[in-house]
N, CA, C, O and the ligand as a Tripos MOL2 file, in Angstrom:
@<TRIPOS>MOLECULE
protein
  233   231    59     0     0
PROTEIN
NO_CHARGES

@<TRIPOS>ATOM
      1 N         -29.2440  158.5850  215.4210 N.3       1 MET1
      2 CA        -28.2920  159.6270  215.8110 C.3       1 MET1
      3 C         -29.0390  160.8220  216.3740 C.2       1 MET1
      4 O         -30.0380  161.2710  215.8120 O.2       1 MET1
      5 N         -28.5460  161.3240  217.4830 N.am      2 GLN2
      6 CA        -29.1950  162.4650  218.1070 C.3       2 GLN2
      7 C         -28.6560  163.7610  217.5260 C.2       2 GLN2
      8 O         -27.4580  163.9020  217.2800 O.2       2 GLN2
      9 N         -29.5550  164.6950  217.3140 N.am      3 TRP3
     10 CA        -29.1480  165.9780  216.7700 C.3       3 TRP3
     11 C         -28.6720  166.8620  217.9040 C.2       3 TRP3
     12 O         -29.4560  167.2160  218.7850 O.2       3 TRP3
     13 N         -27.3840  167.2280  217.8950 N.am      4 LEU4
     14 CA        -26.8140  167.9370  219.0370 C.3       4 LEU4
     15 C         -26.6320  169.4230  218.7730 C.2       4 LEU4
     16 O         -26.5120  170.2080  219.7150 O.2       4 LEU4
     17 N         -26.6110  169.8160  217.5210 N.am      5 LEU5
     18 CA        -26.2720  171.1920  217.2060 C.3       5 LEU5
     19 C         -27.4460  172.1290  217.5010 C.2       5 LEU5
     20 O         -28.5920  171.8560  217.1420 O.2       5 LEU5
     21 N         -27.1290  173.2230  218.1550 N.am      6 ARG6
     22 CA        -28.1330  174.2540  218.4050 C.3       6 ARG6
     23 C         -27.6750  175.5610  217.7820 C.2       6 ARG6
     24 O         -26.4830  175.7920  217.5780 O.2       6 ARG6
     25 N         -28.6470  176.4080  217.4850 N.am      7 ARG7
     26 CA        -28.2890  177.7100  216.9350 C.3       7 ARG7
     27 C         -28.8960  178.8080  217.7890 C.2       7 ARG7
     28 O         -30.0480  178.7240  218.2150 O.2       7 ARG7
     29 N         -28.0990  179.8370  218.0300 N.am      8 CYS8
     30 CA        -28.5670  180.9620  218.8240 C.3       8 CYS8
     31 C         -29.5280  181.8130  217.9940 C.2       8 CYS8
     32 O         -29.2370  182.1620  216.8500 O.2       8 CYS8
     33 N         -30.6620  182.1350  218.5800 N.am      9 ILE9
     34 CA        -31.6230  182.9620  217.8640 C.3       9 ILE9
     35 C         -31.1240  184.3960  217.7560 C.2       9 ILE9
     36 O         -31.4060  185.0900  216.7790 O.2       9 ILE9
     37 N         -30.3830  184.8310  218.7620 N.am     10 ARG10
     38 CA        -29.9890  186.2360  218.8180 C.3      10 ARG10
     39 C         -28.8230  186.5470  217.8850 C.2      10 ARG10
     40 O         -28.9090  187.4750  217.0820 O.2      10 ARG10
     41 N         -27.7270  185.7780  217.9810 N.am     11 CYS11
     42 CA        -26.5250  186.1210  217.2100 C.3      11 CYS11
     43 C         -26.2810  185.1510  216.0550 C.2      11 CYS11
     44 O         -25.4230  185.4140  215.2120 O.2      11 CYS11
     45 N         -27.0170  184.0320  215.9930 N.am     12 GLY12
     46 CA        -26.9130  183.1210  214.8630 C.3      12 GLY12
     47 C         -25.7510  182.1660  214.9120 C.2      12 GLY12
     48 O         -25.4970  181.4670  213.9310 O.2      12 GLY12
     49 N         -25.0230  182.1060  216.0350 N.am     13 ARG13
     50 CA        -23.9020  181.1730  216.1470 C.3      13 ARG13
     51 C         -24.4020  179.7680  216.4750 C.2      13 ARG13
     52 O         -25.4420  179.5810  217.1060 O.2      13 ARG13
     53 N         -23.6110  178.7810  216.0180 N.am     14 TYR14
     54 CA        -23.9280  177.3920  216.3220 C.3      14 TYR14
     55 C         -23.1660  176.9470  217.5540 C.2      14 TYR14
     56 O         -22.0250  177.3570  217.7670 O.2      14 TYR14
     57 N         -23.7800  176.1250  218.3520 N.am     15 THR15
     58 CA        -23.1470  175.6310  219.5730 C.3      15 THR15
     59 C         -23.6550  174.2470  219.8900 C.2      15 THR15
     60 O         -24.7000  173.8220  219.3960 O.2      15 THR15
     61 N         -22.9010  173.5420  220.7250 N.am     16 LEU16
     62 CA        -23.3350  172.2310  221.2030 C.3      16 LEU16
     63 C         -24.0340  172.3350  222.5440 C.2      16 LEU16
     64 O         -24.5480  171.3420  223.0600 O.2      16 LEU16
     65 N         -24.0570  173.5340  223.1130 N.am     17 ARG17
     66 CA        -24.7330  173.7100  224.4000 C.3      17 ARG17
     67 C         -26.2380  173.6520  224.2130 C.2      17 ARG17
     68 O         -26.7560  173.8970  223.1240 O.2      17 ARG17
     69 N         -26.9350  173.3210  225.3070 N.am     18 ARG18
     70 CA        -28.3770  173.1380  225.1980 C.3      18 ARG18
     71 C         -29.1710  174.2530  225.8680 C.2      18 ARG18
     72 O         -30.3520  174.4380  225.5750 O.2      18 ARG18
     73 N         -28.5350  174.9870  226.7570 N.am     19 ASP19
     74 CA        -29.3100  175.9400  227.5390 C.3      19 ASP19
     75 C         -29.2470  177.3490  226.9610 C.2      19 ASP19
     76 O         -30.2690  177.9470  226.6220 O.2      19 ASP19
     77 N         -28.0140  177.8690  226.8550 N.am     20 ARG20
     78 CA        -27.8540  179.2580  226.4300 C.3      20 ARG20
     79 C         -26.6960  179.3870  225.4670 C.2      20 ARG20
     80 O         -25.7820  178.5630  225.4640 O.2      20 ARG20
     81 N         -26.7380  180.4330  224.6410 N.am     21 CYS21
     82 CA        -25.6190  180.7180  223.7490 C.3      21 CYS21
     83 C         -24.3880  181.0740  224.5720 C.2      21 CYS21
     84 O         -24.4820  181.9180  225.4630 O.2      21 CYS21
     85 N         -23.2220  180.4520  224.3030 N.am     22 PRO22
     86 CA        -22.0050  180.7560  225.0670 C.3      22 PRO22
     87 C         -21.4350  182.1230  224.7340 C.2      22 PRO22
     88 O         -20.6030  182.6400  225.4810 O.2      22 PRO22
     89 N         -21.8610  182.7160  223.6370 N.am     23 VAL23
     90 CA        -21.3040  184.0070  223.2190 C.3      23 VAL23
     91 C         -22.1340  185.1660  223.7690 C.2      23 VAL23
     92 O         -21.5990  186.0600  224.4240 O.2      23 VAL23
     93 N         -23.4380  185.1490  223.5050 N.am     24 CYS24
     94 CA        -24.2610  186.2860  223.9000 C.3      24 CYS24
     95 C         -25.3060  185.9260  224.9560 C.2      24 CYS24
     96 O         -25.9950  186.8090  225.4680 O.2      24 CYS24
     97 N         -25.4310  184.6370  225.2840 N.am     25 GLY25
     98 CA        -26.3960  184.2400  226.3060 C.3      25 GLY25
     99 C         -27.8270  184.1710  225.8020 C.2      25 GLY25
    100 O         -28.7640  184.0640  226.5930 O.2      25 GLY25
    101 N         -27.9960  184.2300  224.4930 N.am     26 GLY26
    102 CA        -29.3360  184.1990  223.9140 C.3      26 GLY26
    103 C         -29.9190  182.8050  223.9030 C.2      26 GLY26
    104 O         -29.2110  181.8280  224.1480 O.2      26 GLY26
    105 N         -31.2040  182.7040  223.6210 N.am     27 PRO27
    106 CA        -31.8730  181.3920  223.5740 C.3      27 PRO27
    107 C         -31.4530  180.6000  222.3410 C.2      27 PRO27
    108 O         -31.0850  181.1690  221.3130 O.2      27 PRO27
    109 N         -31.5170  179.2780  222.4630 N.am     28 LEU28
    110 CA        -31.0950  178.3900  221.3870 C.3      28 LEU28
    111 C         -32.2870  177.6400  220.8240 C.2      28 LEU28
    112 O         -33.2960  177.4280  221.4980 O.2      28 LEU28
    113 N         -32.1360  177.2400  219.5500 N.am     29 ARG29
    114 CA        -33.1270  176.3370  218.9780 C.3      29 ARG29
    115 C         -32.4110  175.3930  218.0380 C.2      29 ARG29
    116 O         -31.2720  175.6390  217.6400 O.2      29 ARG29
    117 N         -33.0920  174.3000  217.6800 N.am     30 VAL30
    118 CA        -32.5180  173.3220  216.7580 C.3      30 VAL30
    119 C         -32.6870  173.8710  215.3430 C.2      30 VAL30
    120 O         -33.8150  174.1140  214.9130 O.2      30 VAL30
    121 N         -31.5880  174.0720  214.6080 N.am     31 PRO31
    122 CA        -31.6840  174.7170  213.3030 C.3      31 PRO31
    123 C         -32.3940  173.8820  212.2500 C.2      31 PRO31
    124 O         -33.2620  174.3860  211.5380 O.2      31 PRO31
    125 N         -32.0280  172.5970  212.1440 N.am     32 HIS32
    126 CA        -32.6120  171.7480  211.1130 C.3      32 HIS32
    127 C         -32.9830  170.4040  211.7160 C.2      32 HIS32
    128 O         -32.2080  169.4540  211.5970 O.2      32 HIS32
    129 N         -34.1260  170.2880  212.3520 N.am     33 PRO33
    130 CA        -34.5030  169.0020  212.9290 C.3      33 PRO33
    131 C         -34.7010  167.9560  211.8450 C.2      33 PRO33
    132 O         -35.3150  168.2510  210.8200 O.2      33 PRO33
    133 N         -34.2000  166.7420  212.0410 N.am     34 PRO34
    134 CA        -34.3570  165.6910  211.0370 C.3      34 PRO34
    135 C         -35.8200  165.3270  210.8650 C.2      34 PRO34
    136 O         -36.5240  165.0830  211.8450 O.2      34 PRO34
    137 N         -36.2730  165.2910  209.6390 N.am     35 ARG35
    138 CA        -37.6950  165.0510  209.3710 C.3      35 ARG35
    139 C         -38.0200  163.5610  209.2870 C.2      35 ARG35
    140 O         -39.0680  163.1180  209.7570 O.2      35 ARG35
    141 N         -37.1260  162.8080  208.6940 N.am     36 PHE36
    142 CA        -37.4330  161.4050  208.4450 C.3      36 PHE36
    143 C         -36.3770  160.5170  209.0800 C.2      36 PHE36
    144 O         -35.1830  160.8100  209.0160 O.2      36 PHE36
    145 N         -36.8130  159.4620  209.6760 N.am     37 SER37
    146 CA        -35.8880  158.4440  210.1430 C.3      37 SER37
    147 C         -35.5790  157.5150  208.9720 C.2      37 SER37
    148 O         -36.3070  157.5140  207.9800 O.2      37 SER37
    149 N         -34.5100  156.7250  209.0740 N.am     38 PRO38
    150 CA        -34.2120  155.7510  208.0070 C.3      38 PRO38
    151 C         -35.3780  154.8040  207.7600 C.2      38 PRO38
    152 O         -35.5860  154.3680  206.6270 O.2      38 PRO38
    153 N         -36.1420  154.4780  208.7980 N.am     39 ASP39
    154 CA        -37.2940  153.6030  208.6210 C.3      39 ASP39
    155 C         -38.3420  154.2570  207.7330 C.2      39 ASP39
    156 O         -38.9300  153.6010  206.8740 O.2      39 ASP39
    157 N         -38.5740  155.5430  207.9390 N.am     40 ASP40
    158 CA        -39.5550  156.2530  207.1200 C.3      40 ASP40
    159 C         -39.1330  156.2610  205.6580 C.2      40 ASP40
    160 O         -39.9570  156.0620  204.7660 O.2      40 ASP40
    161 N         -37.8360  156.4950  205.4170 N.am     41 ARG41
    162 CA        -37.3520  156.5060  204.0370 C.3      41 ARG41
    163 C         -37.5420  155.1390  203.4020 C.2      41 ARG41
    164 O         -37.8900  155.0290  202.2270 O.2      41 ARG41
    165 N         -37.3090  154.1030  204.1930 N.am     42 PHE42
    166 CA        -37.4440  152.7570  203.6700 C.3      42 PHE42
    167 C         -38.8990  152.4750  203.3040 C.2      42 PHE42
    168 O         -39.1760  151.8550  202.2780 O.2      42 PHE42
    169 N         -39.8170  152.9280  204.1390 N.am     43 ILE43
    170 CA        -41.2380  152.7260  203.8520 C.3      43 ILE43
    171 C         -41.6340  153.4800  202.5860 C.2      43 ILE43
    172 O         -42.3710  152.9560  201.7510 O.2      43 ILE43
    173 N         -41.1490  154.7000  202.4490 N.am     44 LYS44
    174 CA        -41.4690  155.4830  201.2630 C.3      44 LYS44
    175 C         -40.9010  154.8180  200.0060 C.2      44 LYS44
    176 O         -41.5470  154.7870  198.9580 O.2      44 LYS44
    177 N         -39.6830  154.2880  200.1310 N.am     45 TYR45
    178 CA        -39.0500  153.6260  199.0080 C.3      45 TYR45
    179 C         -39.8720  152.4160  198.5690 C.2      45 TYR45
    180 O         -40.0940  152.1930  197.3790 O.2      45 TYR45
    181 N         -40.3150  151.6460  199.5540 N.am     46 ARG46
    182 CA        -41.1270  150.4740  199.2190 C.3      46 ARG46
    183 C         -42.4350  150.8870  198.5850 C.2      46 ARG46
    184 O         -42.9250  150.2270  197.6690 O.2      46 ARG46
    185 N         -43.0050  151.9840  199.0700 N.am     47 TYR47
    186 CA        -44.2590  152.4750  198.5050 C.3      47 TYR47
    187 C         -44.0670  152.8690  197.0410 C.2      47 TYR47
    188 O         -44.8970  152.5520  196.1890 O.2      47 TYR47
    189 N         -42.9630  153.5660  196.7610 N.am     48 LEU48
    190 CA        -42.7190  153.9970  195.3880 C.3      48 LEU48
    191 C         -42.4770  152.8080  194.4750 C.2      48 LEU48
    192 O         -42.9060  152.8190  193.3220 O.2      48 LEU48
    193 N         -41.8060  151.7950  194.9650 N.am     49 MET49
    194 CA        -41.5590  150.6150  194.1500 C.3      49 MET49
    195 C         -42.8700  149.8930  193.8360 C.2      49 MET49
    196 O         -43.0740  149.4160  192.7190 O.2      49 MET49
    197 N         -43.7540  149.8180  194.8280 N.am     50 LYS50
    198 CA        -45.0530  149.1870  194.5940 C.3      50 LYS50
    199 C         -45.8550  149.9800  193.5710 C.2      50 LYS50
    200 O         -46.5240  149.4080  192.7100 O.2      50 LYS50
    201 N         -45.7790  151.3070  193.6760 N.am     51 LYS51
    202 CA        -46.5320  152.1500  192.7730 C.3      51 LYS51
    203 C         -45.9910  152.0040  191.3410 C.2      51 LYS51
    204 O         -46.7550  151.9540  190.3770 O.2      51 LYS51
    205 N         -44.6750  151.9380  191.2290 N.am     52 LYS52
    206 CA        -44.0680  151.7520  189.9110 C.3      52 LYS52
    207 C         -44.4710  150.4170  189.3010 C.2      52 LYS52
    208 O         -44.6420  150.2930  188.0880 O.2      52 LYS52
    209 N         -44.6180  149.4320  190.1620 N.am     53 ALA53
    210 CA        -44.9790  148.1090  189.6840 C.3      53 ALA53
    211 C         -46.4720  147.9800  189.3900 C.2      53 ALA53
    212 O         -46.9330  146.9320  188.9370 O.2      53 ALA53
    213 N         -47.2260  149.0520  189.6510 N.am     54 GLY54
    214 CA        -48.6550  149.0250  189.3500 C.3      54 GLY54
    215 C         -49.4930  148.3780  190.4290 C.2      54 GLY54
    216 O         -50.6610  148.0640  190.1980 O.2      54 GLY54
    217 N         -48.9220  148.1710  191.6050 N.am     55 LEU55
    218 CA        -49.6650  147.5190  192.6610 C.3      55 LEU55
    219 C         -50.5720  148.4910  193.4130 C.2      55 LEU55
    220 O         -51.5460  148.0850  194.0470 O.2      55 LEU55
    221 N         -50.2340  149.7900  193.3330 N.am     56 ILE56
    222 CA        -51.0400  150.8060  193.9950 C.3      56 ILE56
    223 C         -51.6190  151.7350  192.9350 C.2      56 ILE56
    224 O         -50.8700  152.4040  192.2220 O.2      56 ILE56
    225 N         -52.9450  151.7830  192.8270 N.am     57 PRO57
    226 CA        -53.5470  152.6460  191.8040 C.3      57 PRO57
    227 C         -53.3930  154.1170  192.1540 C.2      57 PRO57
    228 O         -53.3210  154.4710  193.3310 O.2      57 PRO57
    229 N         -53.3430  154.9790  191.1400 N.am     58 ASP58
    230 CA        -53.2080  156.4150  191.3700 C.3      58 ASP58
    231 C         -54.4970  157.0020  191.9090 C.2      58 ASP58
    232 O         -54.5690  158.2040  192.1630 O.2      58 ASP58
    233 ZN        -25.7260  184.1540  220.6800 Zn       59 ZN59
@<TRIPOS>BOND
     1     1     2 1
     2     2     3 1
     3     3     4 2
     4     3     5 am
     5     5     6 1
     6     6     7 1
     7     7     8 2
     8     7     9 am
     9     9    10 1
    10    10    11 1
    11    11    12 2
    12    11    13 am
    13    13    14 1
    14    14    15 1
    15    15    16 2
    16    15    17 am
    17    17    18 1
    18    18    19 1
    19    19    20 2
    20    19    21 am
    21    21    22 1
    22    22    23 1
    23    23    24 2
    24    23    25 am
    25    25    26 1
    26    26    27 1
    27    27    28 2
    28    27    29 am
    29    29    30 1
    30    30    31 1
    31    31    32 2
    32    31    33 am
    33    33    34 1
    34    34    35 1
    35    35    36 2
    36    35    37 am
    37    37    38 1
    38    38    39 1
    39    39    40 2
    40    39    41 am
    41    41    42 1
    42    42    43 1
    43    43    44 2
    44    43    45 am
    45    45    46 1
    46    46    47 1
    47    47    48 2
    48    47    49 am
    49    49    50 1
    50    50    51 1
    51    51    52 2
    52    51    53 am
    53    53    54 1
    54    54    55 1
    55    55    56 2
    56    55    57 am
    57    57    58 1
    58    58    59 1
    59    59    60 2
    60    59    61 am
    61    61    62 1
    62    62    63 1
    63    63    64 2
    64    63    65 am
    65    65    66 1
    66    66    67 1
    67    67    68 2
    68    67    69 am
    69    69    70 1
    70    70    71 1
    71    71    72 2
    72    71    73 am
    73    73    74 1
    74    74    75 1
    75    75    76 2
    76    75    77 am
    77    77    78 1
    78    78    79 1
    79    79    80 2
    80    79    81 am
    81    81    82 1
    82    82    83 1
    83    83    84 2
    84    83    85 am
    85    85    86 1
    86    86    87 1
    87    87    88 2
    88    87    89 am
    89    89    90 1
    90    90    91 1
    91    91    92 2
    92    91    93 am
    93    93    94 1
    94    94    95 1
    95    95    96 2
    96    95    97 am
    97    97    98 1
    98    98    99 1
    99    99   100 2
   100    99   101 am
   101   101   102 1
   102   102   103 1
   103   103   104 2
   104   103   105 am
   105   105   106 1
   106   106   107 1
   107   107   108 2
   108   107   109 am
   109   109   110 1
   110   110   111 1
   111   111   112 2
   112   111   113 am
   113   113   114 1
   114   114   115 1
   115   115   116 2
   116   115   117 am
   117   117   118 1
   118   118   119 1
   119   119   120 2
   120   119   121 am
   121   121   122 1
   122   122   123 1
   123   123   124 2
   124   123   125 am
   125   125   126 1
   126   126   127 1
   127   127   128 2
   128   127   129 am
   129   129   130 1
   130   130   131 1
   131   131   132 2
   132   131   133 am
   133   133   134 1
   134   134   135 1
   135   135   136 2
   136   135   137 am
   137   137   138 1
   138   138   139 1
   139   139   140 2
   140   139   141 am
   141   141   142 1
   142   142   143 1
   143   143   144 2
   144   143   145 am
   145   145   146 1
   146   146   147 1
   147   147   148 2
   148   147   149 am
   149   149   150 1
   150   150   151 1
   151   151   152 2
   152   151   153 am
   153   153   154 1
   154   154   155 1
   155   155   156 2
   156   155   157 am
   157   157   158 1
   158   158   159 1
   159   159   160 2
   160   159   161 am
   161   161   162 1
   162   162   163 1
   163   163   164 2
   164   163   165 am
   165   165   166 1
   166   166   167 1
   167   167   168 2
   168   167   169 am
   169   169   170 1
   170   170   171 1
   171   171   172 2
   172   171   173 am
   173   173   174 1
   174   174   175 1
   175   175   176 2
   176   175   177 am
   177   177   178 1
   178   178   179 1
   179   179   180 2
   180   179   181 am
   181   181   182 1
   182   182   183 1
   183   183   184 2
   184   183   185 am
   185   185   186 1
   186   186   187 1
   187   187   188 2
   188   187   189 am
   189   189   190 1
   190   190   191 1
   191   191   192 2
   192   191   193 am
   193   193   194 1
   194   194   195 1
   195   195   196 2
   196   195   197 am
   197   197   198 1
   198   198   199 1
   199   199   200 2
   200   199   201 am
   201   201   202 1
   202   202   203 1
   203   203   204 2
   204   203   205 am
   205   205   206 1
   206   206   207 1
   207   207   208 2
   208   207   209 am
   209   209   210 1
   210   210   211 1
   211   211   212 2
   212   211   213 am
   213   213   214 1
   214   214   215 1
   215   215   216 2
   216   215   217 am
   217   217   218 1
   218   218   219 1
   219   219   220 2
   220   219   221 am
   221   221   222 1
   222   222   223 1
   223   223   224 2
   224   223   225 am
   225   225   226 1
   226   226   227 1
   227   227   228 2
   228   227   229 am
   229   229   230 1
   230   230   231 1
   231   231   232 2
@<TRIPOS>SUBSTRUCTURE
     1 MET1         2 RESIDUE 1 A MET
     2 GLN2         6 RESIDUE 1 A GLN
     3 TRP3        10 RESIDUE 1 A TRP
     4 LEU4        14 RESIDUE 1 A LEU
     5 LEU5        18 RESIDUE 1 A LEU
     6 ARG6        22 RESIDUE 1 A ARG
     7 ARG7        26 RESIDUE 1 A ARG
     8 CYS8        30 RESIDUE 1 A CYS
     9 ILE9        34 RESIDUE 1 A ILE
    10 ARG10       38 RESIDUE 1 A ARG
    11 CYS11       42 RESIDUE 1 A CYS
    12 GLY12       46 RESIDUE 1 A GLY
    13 ARG13       50 RESIDUE 1 A ARG
    14 TYR14       54 RESIDUE 1 A TYR
    15 THR15       58 RESIDUE 1 A THR
    16 LEU16       62 RESIDUE 1 A LEU
    17 ARG17       66 RESIDUE 1 A ARG
    18 ARG18       70 RESIDUE 1 A ARG
    19 ASP19       74 RESIDUE 1 A ASP
    20 ARG20       78 RESIDUE 1 A ARG
    21 CYS21       82 RESIDUE 1 A CYS
    22 PRO22       86 RESIDUE 1 A PRO
    23 VAL23       90 RESIDUE 1 A VAL
    24 CYS24       94 RESIDUE 1 A CYS
    25 GLY25       98 RESIDUE 1 A GLY
    26 GLY26      102 RESIDUE 1 A GLY
    27 PRO27      106 RESIDUE 1 A PRO
    28 LEU28      110 RESIDUE 1 A LEU
    29 ARG29      114 RESIDUE 1 A ARG
    30 VAL30      118 RESIDUE 1 A VAL
    31 PRO31      122 RESIDUE 1 A PRO
    32 HIS32      126 RESIDUE 1 A HIS
    33 PRO33      130 RESIDUE 1 A PRO
    34 PRO34      134 RESIDUE 1 A PRO
    35 ARG35      138 RESIDUE 1 A ARG
    36 PHE36      142 RESIDUE 1 A PHE
    37 SER37      146 RESIDUE 1 A SER
    38 PRO38      150 RESIDUE 1 A PRO
    39 ASP39      154 RESIDUE 1 A ASP
    40 ASP40      158 RESIDUE 1 A ASP
    41 ARG41      162 RESIDUE 1 A ARG
    42 PHE42      166 RESIDUE 1 A PHE
    43 ILE43      170 RESIDUE 1 A ILE
    44 LYS44      174 RESIDUE 1 A LYS
    45 TYR45      178 RESIDUE 1 A TYR
    46 ARG46      182 RESIDUE 1 A ARG
    47 TYR47      186 RESIDUE 1 A TYR
    48 LEU48      190 RESIDUE 1 A LEU
    49 MET49      194 RESIDUE 1 A MET
    50 LYS50      198 RESIDUE 1 A LYS
    51 LYS51      202 RESIDUE 1 A LYS
    52 LYS52      206 RESIDUE 1 A LYS
    53 ALA53      210 RESIDUE 1 A ALA
    54 GLY54      214 RESIDUE 1 A GLY
    55 LEU55      218 RESIDUE 1 A LEU
    56 ILE56      222 RESIDUE 1 A ILE
    57 PRO57      226 RESIDUE 1 A PRO
    58 ASP58      230 RESIDUE 1 A ASP
    59 ZN59       233 GROUP 0 **** ****
């Protein structure tokens, strides 16, 4: 899923536009970029299960 929401740095409003804030014309940035893909979570989950099972030493 693509992250579409942007937040204006100047006035703090959220928008779906990519270029400029529709309210004040300020610059936009992505407020909360997704850190992990589902694949990454799956890999971490498998790692934790292996560690719990004693397959990976501390
Ligand atoms: Zn704005």
